[in-house]
Backbone as CSV, one residue per row, in Angstrom:
resi,resn,N_x,N_y,N_z,CA_x,CA_y,CA_z,C_x,C_y,C_z
1,UNK,0.856,-1.167,0.000,0.000,0.000,0.000,0.896,1.221,0.000
2,UNK,0.590,2.181,-0.839,1.429,3.366,-1.004,0.868,4.507,-0.174
3,UNK,1.642,4.976,0.788,1.228,6.094,1.636,2.249,7.202,1.506
4,UNK,1.919,8.188,0.721,2.807,9.337,0.574,4.161,8.980,0.005
5,UNK,4.180,8.080,-0.959,5.445,7.731,-1.585,6.196,6.625,-0.864
6,UNK,5.697,6.174,0.263,6.327,5.066,0.967,5.416,3.854,0.866
7,UNK,5.991,2.706,0.883,5.242,1.461,0.748,4.964,0.898,2.129
8,UNK,3.680,0.707,2.453,3.307,0.106,3.726,2.901,-1.333,3.466
9,UNK,3.575,-2.250,4.110,3.230,-3.660,3.954,1.954,-3.968,4.729
10,UNK,1.330,-5.081,4.400,0.141,-5.504,5.138,0.488,-5.734,6.615
11,UNK,1.665,-6.284,6.840,2.110,-6.514,8.225,2.198,-5.188,8.992
12,UNK,2.791,-4.165,8.353,2.922,-2.856,8.988,1.543,-2.234,9.199
13,UNK,0.639,-2.385,8.235,-0.713,-1.845,8.377,-1.402,-2.451,9.599
14,UNK,-1.276,-3.752,9.776,-1.880,-4.407,10.951,-1.221,-3.920,12.244
15,UNK,0.090,-3.703,12.191,0.816,-3.202,13.365,0.305,-1.813,13.767
16,UNK,0.110,-0.938,12.785,-0.387,0.412,13.052,-1.803,0.340,13.629
17,UNK,-2.643,-0.525,13.066,-4.008,-0.673,13.585,-3.989,-1.168,15.026
18,UNK,-3.147,-2.144,15.327,-3.037,-2.639,16.717,-2.574,-1.529,17.659
19,UNK,-1.579,-0.751,17.208,-1.049,0.329,18.044,-2.148,1.354,18.350
20,UNK,-2.905,1.751,17.318,-3.962,2.739,17.536,-5.106,2.154,18.363
21,UNK,-5.449,0.901,18.140,-6.501,0.267,18.942,-6.111,0.293,20.423
22,UNK,-4.858,-0.058,20.710,-4.363,-0.023,22.097,-4.397,1.403,22.637
23,UNK,-4.006,2.360,21.814,-3.995,3.757,22.243,-5.400,4.192,22.653
24,UNK,-6.413,3.880,21.847,-7.790,4.252,22.174,-8.279,3.523,23.429
25,UNK,-7.978,2.248,23.524,-8.414,1.472,24.701,-7.752,1.986,25.979
26,UNK,-6.452,2.265,25.909,-5.724,2.742,27.092,-6.301,4.057,27.619
27,UNK,-6.926,4.826,26.754,-7.522,6.109,27.144,-9.028,6.009,27.352
28,UNK,-9.525,4.776,27.321,-10.950,4.502,27.555,-11.854,5.290,26.607
29,UNK,-11.427,5.379,25.345,-12.223,6.058,24.325,-13.088,4.998,23.659
30,UNK,-14.404,5.054,23.848,-15.275,4.037,23.255,-15.433,4.247,21.754
31,UNK,-16.012,3.245,21.109,-16.294,3.335,19.679,-17.660,3.996,19.486
32,UNK,-17.762,4.771,18.407,-19.027,5.440,18.103,-19.146,5.586,16.590
33,UNK,-20.309,5.284,16.084,-20.579,5.509,14.669,-21.186,6.898,14.544
34,UNK,-20.588,7.720,13.699,-21.115,9.074,13.482,-21.963,9.099,12.223
35,UNK,-22.985,9.910,12.248,-23.800,10.144,11.063,-22.966,10.984,10.103
36,UNK,-22.735,10.491,8.914,-21.881,11.184,7.948,-22.504,12.460,7.401
37,UNK,-23.773,12.675,7.662,-24.449,13.880,7.178,-24.447,15.010,8.208
38,UNK,-23.937,14.746,9.400,-23.926,15.751,10.454,-22.510,16.251,10.713
39,UNK,-22.415,17.476,11.174,-21.133,18.037,11.579,-20.720,17.362,12.888
40,UNK,-19.463,17.032,12.989,-18.953,16.394,14.207,-19.093,17.365,15.375
41,UNK,-19.751,16.941,16.456,-20.013,17.868,17.558,-18.812,18.197,18.438
42,UNK,-17.773,17.351,18.429,-16.644,17.603,19.323,-15.446,16.754,18.923
43,UNK,-14.302,17.117,19.483,-13.092,16.329,19.260,-13.266,14.932,19.839
44,UNK,-13.931,14.858,20.977,-14.173,13.554,21.607,-14.998,12.642,20.710
45,UNK,-16.008,13.196,20.073,-16.846,12.412,19.167,-16.031,11.941,17.968
46,UNK,-15.153,12.797,17.470,-14.301,12.423,16.336,-13.370,11.275,16.719
47,UNK,-12.804,11.334,17.920,-11.925,10.261,18.380,-12.694,8.948,18.513
48,UNK,-13.914,8.996,19.014,-14.744,7.789,19.132,-15.016,7.199,17.753
49,UNK,-15.278,8.062,16.801,-15.521,7.606,15.436,-14.260,6.956,14.859
50,UNK,-13.110,7.549,15.104,-11.844,6.980,14.630,-11.631,5.592,15.224
51,UNK,-11.923,5.438,16.504,-11.770,4.133,17.153,-12.667,3.102,16.461
52,UNK,-13.861,3.498,16.119,-14.789,2.599,15.439,-14.283,2.205,14.043
53,UNK,-13.595,3.098,13.375,-13.104,2.841,12.020,-12.072,1.710,11.971
54,UNK,-11.352,1.493,13.060,-10.255,0.526,13.053,-10.712,-0.893,12.719
55,UNK,-11.873,-1.307,13.217,-12.367,-2.660,12.932,-12.617,-2.847,11.436
56,UNK,-13.208,-1.854,10.821,-13.486,-1.927,9.378,-12.177,-1.903,8.584
57,UNK,-11.211,-1.152,9.060,-9.921,-1.059,8.370,-9.181,-2.391,8.411
58,UNK,-9.328,-3.119,9.484,-8.671,-4.422,9.617,-9.070,-5.336,8.452
59,UNK,-10.327,-5.262,8.044,-10.830,-6.097,6.949,-10.323,-5.632,5.589
60,UNK,-9.830,-4.403,5.489,-9.320,-3.865,4.226,-7.899,-4.321,3.928
61,UNK,-7.146,-4.655,4.969,-5.741,-5.023,4.795,-5.655,-6.288,3.950
62,UNK,-4.818,-6.234,2.927,-4.618,-7.381,2.060,-5.584,-7.454,0.888
63,UNK,-6.547,-6.537,0.837,-7.518,-6.512,-0.260,-7.092,-5.409,-1.229
64,UNK,-6.688,-5.812,-2.415,-6.123,-4.867,-3.380,-7.047,-3.679,-3.645
65,UNK,-8.339,-3.940,-3.804,-9.288,-2.856,-4.112,-9.447,-1.865,-2.967
66,UNK,-9.054,-2.251,-1.773,-9.259,-1.401,-0.594,-8.019,-0.632,-0.165
67,UNK,-6.914,-0.757,-0.879,-5.669,-0.113,-0.442,-5.785,1.406,-0.393
68,UNK,-6.388,2.004,-1.408,-6.544,3.465,-1.402,-7.490,3.906,-0.291
69,UNK,-8.559,3.161,-0.109,-9.525,3.492,0.947,-8.851,3.397,2.317
70,UNK,-8.059,2.343,2.525,-7.334,2.190,3.781,-6.440,3.406,4.013
71,UNK,-5.717,3.825,2.988,-4.806,4.966,3.117,-5.579,6.241,3.457
72,UNK,-6.731,6.452,2.827,-7.554,7.639,3.137,-8.039,7.592,4.577
73,UNK,-8.523,6.446,4.994,-9.041,6.322,6.355,-7.930,6.510,7.387
74,UNK,-6.763,5.933,7.114,-5.632,6.108,8.030,-5.254,7.583,8.102
75,UNK,-5.232,8.259,6.962,-4.939,9.689,6.946,-5.957,10.486,7.736
76,UNK,-7.225,10.107,7.646,-8.271,10.779,8.411,-8.012,10.608,9.915
77,UNK,-7.776,9.376,10.331,-7.516,9.103,11.750,-6.289,9.869,12.223
78,UNK,-5.230,9.839,11.449,-4.015,10.539,11.855,-4.224,12.044,11.867
79,UNK,-5.042,12.555,10.979,-5.368,13.981,10.992,-6.088,14.374,12.265
80,UNK,-7.051,13.552,12.679,-7.781,13.814,13.931,-6.816,13.740,15.116
81,UNK,-5.955,12.732,15.138,-4.993,12.595,16.244,-4.042,13.784,16.319
82,UNK,-3.706,14.341,15.166,-2.829,15.515,15.124,-3.580,16.764,15.603
83,UNK,-4.749,16.993,15.059,-5.527,18.187,15.412,-5.902,18.177,16.899
84,UNK,-6.135,16.992,17.435,-6.476,16.881,18.863,-5.228,16.888,19.746
85,UNK,-4.073,17.097,19.135,-2.791,17.257,19.834,-2.351,16.026,20.631
86,UNK,-2.583,14.848,20.045,-2.150,13.613,20.697,-0.806,13.125,20.160
87,UNK,-0.497,13.467,18.899,0.775,13.088,18.290,1.274,14.241,17.427
88,UNK,2.589,14.328,17.289,3.174,15.307,16.370,3.120,14.738,14.951
89,UNK,3.318,15.597,13.974,3.373,15.132,12.590,4.505,14.125,12.393
90,UNK,5.633,14.376,13.033,6.772,13.450,12.919,6.418,12.090,13.511
91,UNK,5.773,12.075,14.660,5.372,10.806,15.264,4.418,10.038,14.348
92,UNK,3.447,10.743,13.791,2.485,10.094,12.903,3.165,9.540,11.658
93,UNK,4.087,10.304,11.100,4.842,9.828,9.941,5.610,8.558,10.293
94,UNK,6.236,8.587,11.463,7.040,7.437,11.878,6.187,6.201,12.163
95,UNK,4.926,6.391,12.542,4.043,5.248,12.765,3.915,4.413,11.485
96,UNK,3.945,5.074,10.339,3.740,4.396,9.059,5.007,3.755,8.505
97,UNK,6.133,4.074,9.068,7.401,3.587,8.537,7.840,2.323,9.260
98,UNK,8.600,1.516,8.526,9.174,0.337,9.176,10.228,0.822,10.150
99,UNK,10.487,0.058,11.169,11.436,0.454,12.209,12.817,0.748,11.647
100,UNK,13.244,-0.012,10.677,14.599,0.174,10.137,14.755,1.510,9.425
101,UNK,13.647,2.117,8.947,13.732,3.376,8.222,13.877,4.574,9.151
102,UNK,13.486,4.461,10.422,13.557,5.648,11.284,14.363,5.411,12.557
103,UNK,15.317,4.527,12.474,16.217,4.317,13.631,17.332,5.321,13.620
C-alpha cells in the first residue's frame, strides 16, 4: 500500500491498527458511529468515530481494491490525532514507517 510515496506492507498496516486500537483502549475512548451527514459535535466524538473505524480497516488489509480506501481512512484518523494534539506530525509519519527506516 502506497502512503505518501512510501510502501506500507500488510504486516505494517496491521501493526499500526493494533497500536492505535491499544492507544484508544488505554484512554478509555469508546467506539461510536457518526452520522456522515452531520457536523462532528466535538473532538471527543471524532476520536470515538476513529476508534470505530479501526475494525473496518482491519478487513481492508490485504484486499487490493481497498488499499486506497485504507490509506484515506488512516490519513483521516491521523489527521484527527494531530488536530487533537495527541501526536506530532513526525510521530504520525514514523508510525507508518518500518522500524529500520527511522532508527
